[in-house]
C-alpha positions in Angstrom: -4.8 2.7 2.8 -4.3 1.8 -0.9 -2.6 4.3 -3.2 -3.3 3.1 -6.7 -4.4 4.9 -9.8 -6.2 1.9 -11.3 -9.9 1.9 -10.4 -10.2 -1.8 -11.1 -7.3 -2.6 -8.8 -8.9 -0.5 -6.1 -12.1 -2.4 -6.5 -10.5 -5.8 -6.4 -8.4 -4.8 -3.3 -11.6 -3.7 -1.6 -13.3 -7.0 -2.4 -10.3 -8.9 -1.0 -10.5 -6.9 2.2 -14.2 -7.5 2.5 -13.6 -11.3 2.1 -11.0 -11.2 4.9 -13.1 -9.1 7.3 -16.0 -6.8 6.5 -15.0 -4.5 9.4 -11.8 -3.5 7.7 -11.9 0.1 6.4 -9.7 1.1 3.6 -9.0 4.6 2.4 -8.2 4.9 -1.3 -6.0 7.5 -3.0 -5.6 7.6 -6.8 -2.1 9.0 -6.7 0.7 9.8 -4.3 -0.1 13.5 -4.1 -3.7 12.8 -3.1 -2.5 10.3 -0.5 -0.1 12.7 1.0 -2.8 15.3 1.3 -4.8 12.8 3.4 -1.8 11.7 5.4 -0.8 15.3 6.2 -4.2 16.8 6.9 -4.9 18.8 10.0 -6.3 15.6 11.5 -3.9 13.2 9.7 -4.8 9.8 8.6 -2.8 7.1 10.4 -3.5 3.8 8.6 -2.4 0.5 10.0 -1.1 -0.5 6.6 -0.2 1.4 3.5 0.0 -0.3 0.1 1.6 1.8 -2.7 1.4 1.0 -6.4 4.7 1.6 -8.2 3.5 3.1 -11.4 1.3 6.1 -11.0 1.0 9.5 -12.6 2.2 12.7 -10.9 4.3 10.8 -8.3 5.5 7.3 -8.6 5.4 4.7 -5.8 9.1 5.2 -4.8 8.6 9.0 -4.6 5.5 8.5 -2.5 7.2 6.0 -0.2 10.1 8.5 0.3 7.6 11.3 1.2 5.7 9.0 3.6 9.0 8.1 5.4 9.4 11.8 6.2 6.2 12.0 8.2 6.9 11.6 11.9 3.5 10.1 12.7 4.1 7.4 10.1 7.7 6.5 10.8 6.7 3.1 12.1 3.9 2.5 9.6 3.7 -0.8 7.7 4.2 0.3 4.1 4.2 -2.2 1.3 4.9 -1.7 -2.4 2.2 -3.2 -4.5 2.9 -3.7 -8.2 2.6 -5.8 -11.3 6.3 -5.5 -11.7 8.6 -8.1 -10.2 11.9 -6.3 -11.1 14.4 -7.4 -8.4 16.2 -4.0 -8.6 13.0 -2.2 -7.8 12.1 -4.6 -5.0 15.5 -4.1 -3.3 15.3 -0.4 -3.8 11.9 -0.1 -2.2 13.0 -2.2 0.8 16.1 0.0 1.2 13.8 3.0 1.2 11.8 1.6 4.1 9.1 -0.6 2.6 8.3 -3.6 4.8 7.9 -5.8 1.7 7.1 -5.8 -2.0 3.9 -7.5 -3.1 3.5 -8.5 -6.8 -0.2 -8.0 -7.6 -1.7 -11.5 -7.8 -3.8 -12.5 -10.8 -7.3 -12.7 -9.3 -9.3 -12.0 -6.2 -8.7 -15.4 -4.4 -4.9 -15.1 -4.6 -5.0 -11.4 -3.5 -7.2 -12.3 -0.6 -4.8 -15.1 0.4 -1.7 -12.8 0.1 -3.3 -10.0 2.2 -4.2 -12.5 4.9 -0.6 -13.6 5.0 0.6 -10.0 5.3 -1.8 -9.3 8.1 -0.9 -12.5 10.0 2.8 -11.8 9.5 2.5 -8.3 10.8 0.3 -9.3 13.7 2.8 -11.9 14.8 5.8 -9.6 15.0 
């Protein structure tokens, strides 16, 4: 699942996943509130990975992360913050709130694809 209000970032993320494996399915949400609706539905969504943009309207990434952490069915979910910011304070805060890692959005499809492959390999090997 990708939670990001930027349509271009959603498209690039989808293209990177397609490059990695065309069988990967990614659910998109344009803000934290929409994501939580999907994650709390009667038949709740249980994604293998959740990537949350830091800067979104209505509910920022940190607030969304905190709400996801309250959901019992997602308490062990692999949640990653995903942002253009590389502010060390925000990185540490997001990890303290339960994010597995903080990914700075790479400039370009090839670098994003490489970074996502690293994330998936790292999580698969744990």
